[in-house]
C-alpha positions in Angstrom: 0.0 0.0 0.0 1.1 3.5 -0.7 2.8 4.7 2.5 1.3 8.2 2.3 -2.2 6.9 2.1 -1.6 4.2 4.7 -0.4 6.8 7.2 -3.4 9.1 6.5 -5.9 6.2 7.1 -4.1 5.1 10.3 -4.1 8.7 11.7 -7.7 9.2 10.8 -8.8 6.0 12.5 -7.2 7.4 15.7 -9.4 10.5 15.5 -12.5 8.3 15.7 -11.9 7.7 19.4 -13.7 11.0 20.0 -16.9 9.0 19.6 -16.0 6.9 22.7 -15.4 9.8 25.1 -17.2 9.3 28.4 -19.5 12.2 28.0 -20.8 11.2 24.5 -24.3 9.9 24.5 -24.4 6.3 23.2 -27.9 6.4 21.7 -28.0 5.4 18.0 -28.9 8.9 16.8 -26.0 10.7 18.5 -23.5 8.0 17.4 -24.8 8.1 13.8 -24.5 11.9 13.8 -21.1 11.6 15.3 -19.8 9.5 12.4 -21.4 11.8 9.9 -19.9 14.8 11.7 -16.4 13.3 11.3 -17.0 12.7 7.6 -18.1 16.4 7.3 -15.0 17.6 9.1 -12.9 15.5 6.8 -14.6 17.0 3.7 -13.9 20.5 5.0 -10.3 19.6 5.9 -9.3 18.1 2.6 -10.9 20.9 0.6 -9.0 23.5 2.5 -5.8 21.6 3.4 -5.1 19.5 0.4 -6.6 21.9 -2.2 -6.1 25.7 -2.5 -3.0 25.6 -0.2 -0.5 27.9 -1.9 -1.0 31.4 -0.5 0.4 32.9 -3.7 -2.7 31.8 -5.6 -5.5 31.8 -3.1 -9.2 31.3 -3.8 -12.2 31.8 -1.7 -13.8 28.4 -0.9 -16.7 27.5 1.2 -16.0 26.9 4.9 -19.0 25.4 6.8 -21.3 25.3 3.8 -25.1 24.7 3.8 -25.0 23.3 0.3 -22.3 20.7 1.2 -23.7 20.2 4.7 -20.4 20.9 6.4 -21.3 22.1 9.9 -18.6 23.2 12.4 -18.7 24.8 15.8 -22.2 26.2 16.2 -22.7 27.1 12.6 -25.2 29.8 11.9 -27.9 28.6 9.3 -28.1 32.1 8.0 -24.4 32.4 7.3 -22.5 31.8 4.1 -19.0 31.1 5.4 -16.1 31.6 3.0 -12.3 31.3 3.5 -9.0 31.7 1.7 -5.6 30.4 2.7 -3.1 33.3 2.8 0.2 34.2 4.4 1.4 37.3 6.2 4.4 37.2 3.9 2.2 38.5 1.1 -0.2 41.3 0.3 -3.7 40.7 -1.2 -6.4 42.6 -3.1 -10.0 41.4 -2.4 -12.6 42.5 -4.9 -16.3 41.9 -4.4 -19.9 42.8 -5.3 -22.2 43.7 -2.5 -25.3 41.6 -3.2 -28.3 42.1 -1.0 -27.3 40.2 2.1 -27.6 42.6 5.1 -24.3 41.7 6.8 -20.9 40.8 5.5 -17.8 40.7 7.7 -14.1 39.9 6.9 -11.5 38.7 9.3 -7.9 37.8 9.1 -7.1 34.9 11.3 -4.3 32.7 12.6 -5.8 29.2 12.1 -4.4 26.8 14.7 -7.1 24.2 14.7 -4.5 21.6 13.6 -2.2 22.6 16.5 -4.3 23.6 19.5 -7.9 23.9 18.3 -7.9 27.7 18.2 -8.4 30.4 15.5 -7.0 33.7 16.7 -8.0 37.1 15.4 -5.6 39.4 13.6 -7.9 41.9 11.9 -11.5 42.6 11.0 -13.6 44.6 8.6 -17.3 45.1 8.4 -19.2 45.9 5.1 -20.0 49.3 6.5 -16.3 50.1 6.6 -16.0 49.7 2.8 -16.7 52.1 0.0 -19.3 50.5 -2.3 -19.7 52.1 -5.7 -22.9 52.6 -7.7 -22.5 49.1 -9.3 -22.2 47.5 -5.9 -18.5 46.9 -6.3 -15.9 47.2 -3.5 -12.3 46.4 -2.9 -9.7 46.4 -0.1 -6.1 45.4 0.7 -5.1 42.8 3.2 -1.5 43.1 4.3 0.8 43.4 7.3 1.7 47.0 6.5 -1.0 49.5 6.0 -1.3 50.7 2.4 -0.9 54.3 1.5 -4.6 54.6 0.5 -7.8 52.6 0.5 -9.5 50.3 3.0 -7.2 47.9 4.8 -7.7 44.5 6.5 -4.7 44.1 8.8 -2.7 40.8 8.7 -0.3 39.6 11.3 3.0 38.0 10.3 1.5 34.6 11.1 -2.0 35.2 9.6 -2.8 32.2 7.4 -6.5 32.7 6.7 -9.1 35.3 5.6 -12.6 34.3 6.7 -15.9 35.8 5.5 -19.4 35.7 7.0 -22.3 36.7 4.8 -25.4 36.7 7.1 -28.9 36.4 5.7 -32.1 37.6 7.3 -34.2 36.1 4.5 -32.3 33.3 2.9 -34.9 32.6 0.2 -34.8 36.1 -1.3 -31.4 37.7 -0.6 -28.4 37.5 -2.9 -24.9 36.9 -1.5 -22.0 39.0 -2.6 -19.3 37.6 -5.0 -15.7 37.7 -4.0 -12.3 37.2 -5.6 -8.8 37.5 -4.1 -5.4 38.2 -5.7 -1.9 38.0 -4.3 -0.1 41.2 -5.2 3.5 39.9 -4.8 3.5 36.1 -5.5 7.3 35.5 -5.3 8.9 32.2 -6.0 8.6 29.5 -8.6 5.8 26.9 -8.9 6.8 23.5 -7.4 5.1 20.3 -8.7 3.4 18.2 -6.1 5.6 15.7 -4.3 4.7 12.8 -2.0 6.3 14.7 0.8 4.2 17.8 0.2 1.0 15.8 -0.1 1.9 13.9 3.1 2.2 17.2 4.9 -1.2 18.4 3.6 -2.9 15.2 4.6 -1.3 15.4 8.1 -2.7 18.9 8.4 -6.1 17.7 7.3 -6.1 15.0 10.0 -4.9 17.7 12.5 -7.8 19.9 11.5 -10.4 17.1 12.0 -8.9 16.2 15.3 -8.6 19.8 16.5 -12.1 20.7 15.6 -13.7 17.5 17.0 -11.8 17.9 20.3 -12.5 21.7 20.6 -16.2 21.3 20.3 -16.4 18.1 22.4 -14.9 20.3 25.1 -17.7 22.9 24.5 -20.3 20.2 25.1 -18.3 19.0 28.2 -18.4 22.6 29.6 -22.1 23.0 28.8 -23.6 19.7 29.9 -23.6 20.3 33.7 -26.1 23.2 33.4 -28.8 21.9 31.0 -31.6 24.3 30.1 -29.8 27.2 31.8 -28.9 30.5 30.1 -26.1 32.7 31.4 -23.1 34.7 30.0 -20.2 32.3 29.9 -17.9 35.2 28.8 -16.8 35.7 25.2 -13.2 34.6 25.3 -13.9 30.9 24.6 -15.9 31.7 21.6 -13.7 34.4 20.1 -10.6 32.0 20.5 -12.5 29.5 18.2 -12.8 32.1 15.4 -15.8 34.1 16.6 -16.8 37.5 15.1 -16.0 40.4 17.5 -19.3 42.1 16.6 -21.3 39.1 18.0 -22.2 38.6 21.6 -22.6 34.8 22.0 -24.7 32.7 24.3 -24.2 29.0 24.3 -25.3 26.1 26.4 -26.9 22.6 26.6 -30.5 21.5 26.5 -32.1 18.2 27.6 -35.9 17.4 27.6 -38.3 14.5 28.1 -40.8 13.9 25.4 -43.6 15.6 27.4 -41.4 18.7 28.3 -40.9 22.1 26.8 -38.1 24.6 27.4 -39.6 28.1 27.5 -37.2 31.0 26.9 -38.2 34.6 27.5 -36.0 37.6 26.6 -36.0 41.3 25.8 -34.8 42.1 22.3 -32.1 44.8 22.1 -31.6 47.3 19.2 -29.3 45.2 17.0 -28.5 44.4 13.4 -29.4 40.8 13.8 -30.2 38.1 16.3 -31.0 34.4 16.2 -31.5 31.3 18.3 -30.4 27.9 16.9 -31.0 24.4 18.3 -28.0 22.0 17.8 -27.1 18.4 18.4 -24.5 17.1 20.9 -21.7 17.7 18.3 -22.5 21.5 18.2 -24.0 21.2 14.7 -27.3 23.0 13.8 -30.2 20.6 13.3 -31.8 20.2 9.9 -32.9 23.8 9.1 -33.8 23.0 5.5 -36.5 20.6 6.6 -38.0 21.9 9.8 -38.1 24.8 12.2 -35.0 24.5 14.4 -34.0 28.2 14.4 -35.4 31.7 14.3 -33.9 35.1 13.5 -34.9 38.8 13.7 -36.8 38.4 10.3 -38.8 35.2 11.2 -39.4 35.7 14.9 -42.8 36.8 16.1 -42.5 39.2 19.0 -44.9 39.6 21.9 -47.1 42.7 22.1 -44.6 44.3 24.5 -41.7 43.7 22.2 -40.3 40.7 24.1 -39.5 37.3 22.5 -40.8 33.9 23.6 -39.1 30.8 22.3 -40.5 27.3 23.1 -38.3 24.3 22.4 -40.3 21.1 22.3 -41.0 17.9 20.3 -44.5 19.1 19.5 -46.0 22.5 18.7 -47.0 24.0 22.1 -49.4 26.4 20.4 -47.7 29.6 21.7 -44.5 31.5 21.3 -41.9 30.7 18.6 -41.8 26.9 18.4 -38.4 25.3 17.9 -38.6 21.6 16.9 -36.3 19.2 18.7 -36.5 17.0 15.5 -36.3 13.6 17.2 -33.5 14.7 19.6 -33.8 14.7 23.4 -30.6 16.6 24.1 -27.9 18.7 22.5 -26.4 22.2 22.4 -27.8 25.6 21.4 -26.6 29.0 20.4 -28.0 32.5 20.6 -26.4 35.6 19.0 -26.9 39.4 19.3 -25.0 41.1 16.5 -23.9 44.8 16.9 -26.4 45.2 19.7 -26.6 48.2 22.0 -27.2 45.8 25.0 -26.9 42.1 25.6 -30.0 40.8 27.6 -29.7 37.4 29.2 -32.9 35.4 28.6 -34.7 33.6 31.4 -35.6 30.0 30.9 -37.7 27.2 32.5 -38.8 23.7 31.7 -42.6 23.0 31.8 -44.8 20.1 31.1 -46.7 20.1 27.8 
């Protein structure tokens, strides 16, 4: 057998031990979703670690992608995530068209998921920071040194990723922006692929799968002791994993019997966007293309006094905004306030249906 392939398969087999961790529910659904989760992480990792790896000729590819069903780390169903492998050694021009999606953010990151399961921030831009012309076109420079003119996305010397979030409010009717990226100083000669180089790329792919699986397993480990409770856990944990600094995150665990409902009540701040998403144990959103497992500021129905009631249950309770547990009895959840003037903490209680 080819030694490169054999090592890749052996290393990947080791990653599967995450399914046997003591906190992982052993019911058939959670285990089946766990195997599917690892396959999704592998698809993400090989696309972004085996392909499109030379920072001199980067391309934007999909990160967690609703069309390819790759879901990583409390994915937002309203987000189109994009990414490009880059290096702080080079400078880049990003050109785009605006589309009609309300929110677009750009971040330079130090992606260390294959090392220690983190993704550190090194620079951020919001669509409102950009000059968009009458044709909806914009551009900016990403580099370590600030350019003499124009909009700038800072890079650190060890930045290796530009990430993009395009956030819908109405996924059916909004058009996402189109993006391209060009390296402005691609020094050095092209080198044909070698077995050694491919082996390094596959090693990084396995490292990404391992780092992501272990990072979000630890999130579930942190959340499980306080099921159905909502409180501010602080933002550092979520920002270290690649979060957007304009987002205030609430995360936790939920667990319900078939005849129970989890009722969440909250004030709604003045903000550009909010949502609530129900997730499985693996911190993946449930099937939002098939059933109602999340709401946002476009779909949510507010109470007469402007507050919001969310009811998580296996059956429609007949009041509030129903979130379907979709055959699950436990898992994780996420709530986001984006560019909000305050960050209310919802109250929650479990009731009998």
